[in-house]
N, C-alpha and C positions, 0 to 999 in steps of 0.2 A: 504493499500499500504506499510505503514511503517513496517508492520509485515513481509513483503516479503524481504528476504535478498538480492534477486537480485536487487529489486528496491532501496533499500538503497545503494547497491554498485554503481548503475548508478547515483543516486543523489550525493553520495560523490564524484564520478569520475567527474560529471559535475561541481559541485561547485569548486573543486580543479583546474580544468582545466580553468574555467572562471576566477578565481581569479589570478592564475599564469599568464594567458594571459593578463588579464587587467593590472597587474603590469608591465609586460614586455612592452606592447604597451604604457602605460603611460610614462615609463621610456623613450621609443623611442621618443614619442611626445615632452616631456621635453628637451631631449637631442638634437633632430634635431632643435627645435626652438632655443635653446642656441646656437648651432653652426651657424645658419643663422644670429642671432643677431651679434655674434662675427665677422662674415664675413662682414656684412653691416658696422659695426663700423670700421673695419680695412680699408674698401674701402673708407669711409668718411674720416678717418684720412689720408689716402695716398693722396686723392684728395685735402685736406686742405694743406698738405705740398706742393704738385705740384703748386697749385695756388699761395701759398706764394713765391715760386720760380719765378713765372711769374711776380708777383708784384715787386720782387727785381730787376728783369731784365728791366722791363719797366713801372713800376709804375701802377697807377690806370688804364690808358687806356689799358695797355697790359692785365691787369687782367680782365677787362670788355670784351675785345675780347676773351679771353679763356673761359670765362663764356658763351658767346653767341655761341661760337663754341660747347661747350658741350650741350647747350640747343638745338641746331639744330640737334644733333645726335638722330635718332629715337629710339635708344636702351636705352636712358636715359629718358624715360617718367616718371619714378618714382623719378627721381633726383630733388632735391630743391636746388637753388643757390640764394644768395642776397648779392650784394655789395652795401653797403650804405655809405653815408658821415658821418661825426661826428654827424650830426642832425638827422640821421636815415632815410634820404631821399634816395630813390633808385637810384643807378647809373646803375646797371645791374642785371638781374636775373628774376626769375618768381614769386617773391613776390612783392607786391605793395609798402610796406615800412617795416622798422624794427620793430618787435614786441616790444611794449613798456615794456612788462613784462620780456623781456630777457635781461641779461646783458653779454657783450662780455666776453670771457675768463672764463666763468663760468661752463665749462664742457658740458656734454650732457644734453639735454632737450627735453621734448616731450610735444607738444601743438597742438591746432587746429588753422590753419591759412588759409586765402583765398589766393590760387594761382591765378595768372593772367589768367591762361588758364582753370580754373574751376569756377562753379557758386555757389559752396557750400564750406563749410569749410573742410578742409582735415586735418587728423592726421598726424603730422610730428615729426620725431625723427631727431635732428640736433645738430651739434657742432659748436660753434662760436669762432671768433678770432678778436682781435683789431690789426689793421696793424699799422706800424710805423707813418703814417701821420693821425692817428686817424679814418681812414676809418674802417668800420665794414664789417666782412665777415661771412656769414652763409652758411654751407653746410649740407645738410640732405637728407633723404629719406623719401618718402611717405609710411606711415605705413599701408595703405589700402591694398596695395599688400601683405603685411605680414598677415594682418588679413584674406585676401582671401586665402592665403596659409594655415593658421592655420585651417580654416574651411574645406578646401579640405583635409588637413591631417587628421583632426578629423573624418570627414565622412569615410575616407579609413580605419581608425583604428577601427571605429564602425562596418563597414562592415566585416573587418577581424575577429573582435570579434564574429560577429554573425556567420560567416562561420565556425570558430573554434568551437563555441558552437554546431552548427549543426553536425559537424564531431564528436564531442565528444559524442553527443547523439547517432549518428550512431554506432560508435565504442563501446559505452557502451551497446547498444542493441545486437550488434553482440557478445560481451563478455558474456552477460547475456545468450544469446541463447547457447553459447558453454558451459558455466558453468551449466546451467540448464539442458542441454542435457545429459552431462556427469554424473551429479549428479542423474538425472532421471534414467540413465542406472544402476547405482549402487543401487538406492533405488528400482528399479524394481526387480533386481536380489535378493536384501535382502529380499523383501516381497515374492518372489517365494520360496526362501530358507525357510522362516518362515512358508510357507504354506506346507512344506514337500518335495520340489524338491531339495534334497541335491546335486544333481549333477549339478545344475544351477551355472554358473560362470559369472563374469563381462567380457563383451566383450572388447578385445584389438583392437585398431585401428592401431597399428604399427607406431604410430608417436613418440614413445619414450619419451613423454613428462611427465609432472608431473602426469596427470590423468592416463596414461599408467602405470607409476610406481606404482601409488596408486592402480590401478586395479590389477597389478600383485601381490603386497602385499596382497590384500584382497583375490585373488584367492589362494594364498599359504596358508593363514590362513583358507580359506574354505576347501581347500584339507585336512589340519590338523584336522579340525573339523569333516569332513566326515569320515577320518580315526578313529578318536576316537569314533564317533558314531558306525561306523561298528565294531570296537572292542568291544564296549559296548554290542552291539547285540550279537556278538559272545560269549562274556563272559556270558551273561545272557542265551543264549541258551545252551552253553557248561555246564554251571553251572547246568541247569535244567536237562540235560542229563547225565553228568558225576558224579554228586553227588547224583542222585537218586538211582543208583545201590549201591554205598558203604554205603549210609545211610539205604537203605532197608535191606542190609546184616547186617548192625550194629544192626538194630532193631530186626532182627530175631535171631541174636546171643544172645542179651540180654533177648529176650522172652524165648529162650531155656534155658538160664542160670538161669532164674528166675523160671523155672518150677521145682517143688519139686520132680517129678518123674524121673528127669534126674540124672544119676549117678554123683558124685562128680568130677570124672576124666573128664567126658565130660563137666561138668559146667565150670570147669577150662579152658578146651580147648576153650569153647565157649567165655569166658571172655577174653582170650588172643586174640582170632580172632576179638572180637569187639574192643579191644584196638588198634589192627593193623588198622582196618578200620577207627577208630577214628584219629589215627595219620596220615593216608592218607588224610582225609578230612581236618585236621588241616594244613598238609603241602600244600595242594592246596590252601586253603584260605590265607596261609602266602605268598606263591609265587605270588598270585594275588595282595596281598597288597603291596608286594614289587614292582611289575611291575607298579602299579598305582602311587606309591609315585615317582618312578624313572621317569616316563613319565610326572609327574607333575613338575619335576625339583627340588623336594626336596632334600636337600644335596648340591646343586651346590654351595652354599656360603661357604662350607667346602672344596673346591678344594685346594689342595697343590701340591707340586712337589713330583711325584711318581717315584720311580726307578723301571722300568719294570723287570730288571735283578733280582733284590732283590725279588720282587713280585713273579716272575716265580719260583726262587729257594725255597721261603718259601712254595708255594702251592705244588710243587712237593714233598718236604720233608713231608708235612702234609699227603699226600696221599700214601706214600711208604708203610706203614703198611697194609692199605687196599688193595694195589695192590698185595703185597706179599701173603695175604690170598687167593686171586684169581688166584695165579700162574702167576702173571704179573710182568713186570718191568717197572719202570718209569725212563726215561733219561731226564736230564735237561741241556739245553745249553743256558746259559744266558749271552748275550754280555754286557759288562760294559758301562756305560755312557748313557744308554737309559732312559731320564727322560721326563715326561709329566705332563702337569697339570691335575689333576683329583682327584677323590674321592678314596682313597686307598682301603677302606672297600668294596665299591661297585665293583671296578675292581677285588679285590680278590674274591668276590662272582662270578662275571662273569666267571673268569678263573676256579674257583672250579667247576661250573656247566659244563664246557666243559671237565674237567678231569673226573668228575662223569660220563658224558655221554660216554666218552671213556672207563672207567672202566666197565660199564654195558654191552658194546657191543664187547670189544676186546677178542679174543679167548684166552684161557690159553696158556702160554708159550711165548706170543707176547710181544712187547714192545710198551709203550705209550711214546711219546715225547712231552716234554713241552719246547718251545724255545722263547726266546726274542731276536729279531733281528732287524736289520735296512735295509729294502729293498726299500729305498727311503723315507721312513717314519718310525717311531717306530711301532713295531707290536708284538703281542703275538700270538703264534701259537701252537696248540694242535693237535697231529696226532695220529691215532691208526691203527690197522690192522683188524678191524672188517668188517662186510658186506658192510659198507658205505651207502650212500643215492644216489639213482639215480638222475641224473642230472636235470631231469624234476620236481622232487620233492623238490630240494634244496630251492628255494624261499619258498615254502609253509612250509617247516620244521621249519622256524623262527616264524611262527604265534603261537597264543595261542591254547591250547588243540588240538595240532596236534600230532598224532601218526601214524607213517607210517608203519603200519602192512601190509604185514607180514615181510618186510625186517628188521624191528626193532620192533618185536612184544614182547616187554617187558612191565611190569606194569608200570604205571605212568600217571600223568595228562597232560603230553605234554607242560609243562611250561618252562623247563630248557632253551632251545634255545630261547624262547621268552624273558625271563629275560636277557640273554646275549645281545639280540637285542636291548632291552630298555637301558641297560647300554651303549651299543655303541652309541645310538642316544643322550643320555645325554651328552657324551663326544665328540660329533662331529666325531665319528669313524665309520668305516664300519666293518660288519661282513661278511665273505666270507666262504662259504663251498665248498670244492674242493675235488678232488680224490687224495687219499694218495697212490693208486696203490700197494696193495688194502687197503681199509679202508676209513676213513674220515679224511680230514684235514681241521680244523676250524681255520680261521685267523681273529683276531681282529686288525684292521690297523687304527692308528690314523693319523690325519692330520698333514702334514709336516709343520714345524715351526722352529723358531730360537732355537738353542741349549740352553738348560737349564744346570745350574751347577749341578753336582752330589752331593747328599747329603753327608756330611762328615763322618756319622757313618759307621762303617765297615759292609761288607756284611757277614751275617751268614753263617758258614760252614755247 
């Protein structure tokens, strides 16, 4: 049982509740008893003063009458009175004589005495007083009533402790059922996922409590794991399919180049073709490695303040020569003051991929736009005038090894936009593909946040 966390929780709960309850009830018992004693003593002291006033007004006879009147009152069953002469002989009261062990004016005393109306000794707590004519006065209360009250109160407190213990056991059991049930749901979902059911999720009850929040976090984690596993399968399948052809061509080119019967010019051509195939395979492997590193969050610790305007201007300038070779123009519109927290090299790589994508598909004589703007949040936008991507294919275009033939039937592994999407995820940004009417408009939009200071170094012309 001690190996069961639920049983340990119930036991700890029970012990804590029992100890705290016992302390509270013990304090109440002690405090209530103290209050009763204080009230009884206050009553006795008040009676002593009142009887002393009766003595001053009428002497011992008046005091004897006052005592008799009090004893005749049925509500004074626990009261003890004794008026005695200087020798201790009873004048009035319900004690037979003055206790020989008690001295007058000696404060409170507690002892066992015989009352005239009782056949056995009774515990008495009393206060004594010597009167001006040497008479002795004793006023007290029978402590048996207090003992009976203590017993009744102790039984009530024990019953309360037993009831609270039972309630604690019940609440502990209910708590254990709740915890065990929710943990069982999580454990069942985890075991099903381990068995291969990657689409299994922890059920939400809609209570929005800690367990629902935990289940939501676990489900989000499982969604991410399922996505990564699906991507891994896609990468594996795509690598098996997409690399088989270039590797096969690479082997054929090298075999042909190694054939002594092939003319030197053809051997050179074959070697150049093999080099291009090898470069394509290397580019595919590099892109996959970059995407994997980005999805793993490698480089997040290197985030700094990045000026998107400077970044856009730098990338546009970098590709101006390549655009001119294809008969294209690159126009850059970089708004100042757009600063985000990010990895400058990865953001430059993502923007470069968007520009290269536009260069491959934009028709000669058209213009490619590279824009850094604020449309409610900082954003980088690249637009071209090519064939564009059909709206139904745009979400799929961000996946790995996706080539949208024939609308964009150019060579490539289909990893450029996937890398951009990975960079966007790393930065908490979104990548949207829209219609540039005509052409494609790709927007990398960052989350809105507090304005950051612009770096002090000047923007390059």
